[in-house]
N, C-alpha and C positions, 0 to 999 in steps of 0.2 A: 277190260274192253266193254264198251257200251252195247247192250243188246238192241238189235234193230226192232223198232216198234212194229207191232202187228197191224195197228190201225192208227190213222191220222185223221183227225177232224179239224176242219178249217172253218172258222166263223168269220164270214165276210167274203162276198163273191165279187169284189171289185178287182182292180188291176193286181194288187198284191196277193189276194187269195187265189185267183185263177192261176197266176204265175207260180205260186207255191205248189199247187197241184200238178201243174204241167212239169215243173222242174223235178219234182219227186219222181215222176215217171221217166223223165229223160235221164235221171241219175240211176235208174235201175230199181227203184223201189217197187216191190211187188205186192205190198200189203193193201188193205182197204183204205180208200180215201173218200171222205164225205165232205162236201163243200156246201156250206149253209149260206144262202143269200136272203136278205129281207125284202127284196123287190121281186115282183113277178117277172117272168120271162128270162131270157138268156143274159148272162153278164155282159156288160158293155164298157166302152171307153168313156171317160168323163171329159178329158181335155177338149175334144171337138165340140162339145155342147155349147161352149161360148164362142166358137169360131166358125168352122165350116158347116156344122149342123145348124146353128142359128142363122147362118147366112143362106141356108137352103141348098148348099152344095153337097150334102151328105144325107143319104137315106137311112132310115132306122136300122135296117139289116146290116148296113156298112159299119155301124157302131159296135156290133157284136165282137167280143174278144175271141170266142170260139163258137162252133155250131153244136147243135144237139147231138149230131152224129159223132163229133169229136169226143164229147164227154163219154158217149157209149164206147167208142173205140178204145179210149184210154182207161176204161173201167173206173171212172170217177163219178160217184153219185152226187149229182147236183140237186139240192133241195131249194127251189125258189120259193119266194113269198113265205119264208119260215122265220119265226122269231124265237130267239133264245131267251128263256126266262131266267135260267141260272146255270152256273158252272158248279158242279159238285166235285170238288177236288179230292175229297177223301175216297170216293168211289170211282173217280175218273169218268164222270158222265156229264154230258151236256143235255140239259132238259129244255125241250121246246114248249112253246105255249100250247101246242096241240096235244101235249101230254106225252109225246114220244120222247124217249131218252136214247141218246147216242153214246156208246162207250168209246173211249179213246185210250191209246197208249201214249200218244203225244197230241197236244192241242196247239193249234196255231191261231192266234187272234189277229185278224186283219180287218178290224171293225171300222177303220177309217175315221172320218170326222163328219160333223154336221155344221151347217151355216149358223153363224151368230144372228140374232134378231135384235132389232131396236127395242128398247124397253117399252112395255105397254103398247106394242105395235099390233094392230088388228090386221092380220094377213088375209082376212076374208074380204077386205075392201077390193072391189073389182079394179084391176089395173095395177095392183101392187104385187111384185114378184120376188121370189128368191130363186136361185139357180144352183141346184146340186144334182138333181135326178133327171133322167130322160123325160119323165112325165112333166116336170117343171119346165124343161127346155122346150118341149113340144107346145106347151101352153104359151110360153113367152114368144116363141117363133110365130105362132098364129096371131097373137095380139100385136106384135111388132109391125105386121103388114098394114094395120090400120092406124098406127100411132103417128102423131105429128110432133108432140113435145115429150121428150123422154128425160127423166131425171135419174141419174145413177148415183146412189149413195155409197161411196167407197171408191177410192182411186188406187186399188191394188190391181193385181194382174187380171182377175176376173172382171172387175168393174170396167177397166179400160178396154179389155177385149170386147165386151158387150157394147161399150160406147162406140168403138170403131165400127162394128157391124151396123149399129143403129144409124150412125152418121152416113155410112155408105148406102143405106136404104132411103136416105133423104130426110131423116128426122132431124129436128132441132134437139141437140143433146147438151145437157148441163150436168157436170159431175160435181158432187159435193164431197169434200174430204175434211175430216176433223183435225188432221195434222197439217204441217206447213208445206209438205212436199208430196208429190205423187209417188207411190210405191216406196215410201220412206223406209219401211222396215227392211226392204231387200236391196235397195240401191244406194250408191254414192250420190252426193249432191250433184255432181257433174252429169251423171247418167239420168238422174231424176229430172233435172232441168231440160236435158235434151228431149226426153220423152214428152214432157209438158209442151215444149215448143212444137214437137211433131203433131200432137193432137190439136193444139190451138191453130196450127196452120191448116188443118183439115176442117176447122170450123167448130170444134167442140169448145164449149165454155166451161169455166171452172170457178168454184168457190172453195178456196183453201182456208185452213184454220177456221172452219165453219161448223157449227153444230146444228143438227136438225132438232127443231122444237116440236113439230107435229106434221102428220100427213093429213091434209084436208080432203074431205070427200063430200059429195052431194048425191043423195039418193043411192048410197052404196057404191059410188064410183069415184075414184081418185080424181081430184081437180088441181091439187097443188102441193108443194112441199114448203112448209114454213120454217125459216131459219131462226135461230135464237136471237139474231140481231134485228129481227123484224122483217127481213127480206122474204119475199114470196115468189116461188118459182112455179109457174103454171105447168101442169103435167097431165097427160092422159095415160102415161105409163111410168111406173117407178120400179127400179130394180134396187133391192137392198143387197149390197155386196161388201160386208164389213168384216170378213174373215170367218174362220171356222173354229170349232171346239172339238177336241179329240173325243171319240166315243170310248171312254174308259170305264163306264159304269159297271159293266159286267165284271171286269177285273177287280174293281174296288169292292164290289159286293161279295166276292169270294176271297177277299183278303190279300190280293196282290198289291205290291207297292205302286202307288200312283202319284205322279207329280207332273203336270202338263203332259199327260199321256201315261201309258203303261211303261213303267221303268224296266229297262232291260240291261243286261250286261254286254260286254264286248262281243259275245256270240249270239246276241239277240234273245237270250233266255230271260224270262221274268224271274221274280223271286221264288217261283215254283219251277224247278228244272224240267218238269214235264210239260211246261207251257211256254211257247215262244210268242213274241209279238212283233209285227212287221208293218211297214207302211206308215200312213198318216197318224195312226194311234200310238206309235212307239217312240219313246224318249230314250235315245241311245247315246253312249259315250262316243264323242267324235274323235276318231283315230288321229286326226291331224292337228289336234289342239288338246293336249292332255288337261283333264279337269273340266272340259267343256262338255255339255250334254245338249243334244239337239232333238227336235222333232220336226221332220221335214215333210212337206206336201209336194211331192213330185212323182211323175211316172218312173223316172230313173231310180229314185230311192226305193219305190215299191217293188220294182222288178229286181233290182240287185239284192235287196234284203231277202226277198222271197227265194231267190236262187241260192243265196248263202245258207239260209236255214235248211233248205232241201239238201244241200251238200253236207251240212253238219249232221243231219239226221241219218243219212246213209253212210256217213264216214268218209266222204270224199272231199271235204273242205280243204282248200289249198292254203289257207291262211289261218292263223290261230284266233283271229278276230276280224270282224267286219270292218273293211277299210277302203270302201269305194269313195271317190271324189263326188260330192253332190253336184248335180247338173240341173239347171232349170232353163225353160225357154218360154217365149210368149210371142205370138203374132198379133200385131196391132196396126191395122190399116196400112199395110205395105212395109211395115217395120218389123224386123225380127230381132228380138232381144234374147241374148243367150248369156247365161251365167254359169261359171264353173267355180267351185269352192264356196266357202262361207266367210265373208268378211264382217267385222264389227263396225259399228257406226263411226268410231274414232280412228279406224285404220287410215293410213295415208293413201292418197290417190295420185296416180301418175297417168297422164293422158297419152294415148298413142293415136295419132290422127286428129282430124279437125271435127269437133262436134257439129259445126255448122255445115259440113260437107255431106252429112248423111251417112257416114260410115266411120266409126272410131271405136276404141276400146278404152276402158279404165282399168288399170292394174292396181290392186289394193295390197298394201304392205303393212305389216306389224313388226316393229323392231327389225326392219331390214329384210323380213322374210315375206315372200309372196303368199297371200292368204286367199285371194280370189280374183277373178277377171270377169268384167262385164263387157259384153260386145254388142254394138249397135250396127247391124248389117255388116259384120266383119267376121264371118265364120272361120277363117283361117286362124285368127287369133284365138278363137274359142277352142278349136281342136288342139292347138299347141298348148294352151293353158291347161286343158284336162290332163295331158300327158306330163307336163311339168309338175303340176300339183300331185299327181299320183306317184311320181318318182321323187317327190320332195326336192326338186331342183328349182332354185330361185334366181332370177336375174337380179342384178343390182339395180338400185333406183336409177342410176345414170344410164345403164343399158336399156331399161324400160322406157326412159324418156327420149332415147336416141331413135329418131324415125328410121335411120338406116340400119339399125340393129335388128337382126332376124331372130325371133324367139326360138325358132326351130333349130338354130345353130347350137343352142345349149343342149338340146336333145341329141343332136349328132355327135357333139363332143362327149357327152356321157356314154354314148354307145361304143365309142372307141376306147374307153378306159378299161 
């Protein structure tokens, strides 16, 4: 029988880290919990930064995941604006840049990810932004009020969310993407094309399969984005949104296995059983596709992994391995995109509904088995898909293509067996 750890240290005070601390207390853990965050102030939500916060609909305090009083009540020591220099595995200590050392019986790494940057890009040019932190979001929000011509580099979720907000505020918006489709890494061709039509109908312009050659400036202020084909896009505000890199350096420095994130097993333990990794920084074996390993960037993944590790630590885990269906969502200018499961690029696609009608889903299949569902303003399909995938129930391709077939009927049939 595993001995309950007397102390848990959590590195990273984002969604995953705060949820891990909260879940430990909810599961009855009575030992010491220390939560280390590298930003000042209270931990906050990141998803609204590119949506309601950027649009001016959410105040700073509404971003907070918990209040200072909550941390006190839960006996969770929150250390803001603290930076970890090293993990000393032999002595089970985390050493901070302040010189302070924190001892742990179990360590949870929830270090998240950081934004990629364009090569040789000078982010000190006025009007050039990245968006990951609340400080960056506040600066972008302020500048967006005075912007007229906005160029977004990157047509992923973040880039298109910001493009939607900027367009709604009256800016001329141009999105540059290096590959041939928007959100290509995450979506089927059918859904990608529908999202592109949606943004173009709102007045957003696109340059696809385009490479940025330079960001032009005058007197320290951005003036344009130069493309490799010679095209010049005038701009007084530029957002760089070309994806993220997992923060795995601490794990690598102390000898943990790292490959596209901190490598963990089915129970989210690293190569050191006294250290777990969760959230954006963790590369874990995907329970629904043997042999596949994922690193996911979503609130659902952060929350579910945090709760699973908390249950495992206190001995209340109800499954022998982490097996939650991944869920993603994005609000973009009146369109809600929801995804359940993880499909590969070559998985077959089956349409349900009419893409031109503004509400449809794409069901993805591999060797006749449902692997994922993408829904465009069709939440009922999304909810049914989550349950089907979790229970490993798959409609046939013919059933999926039949508009009269109700996906929920498969769930009802399974419940009566």
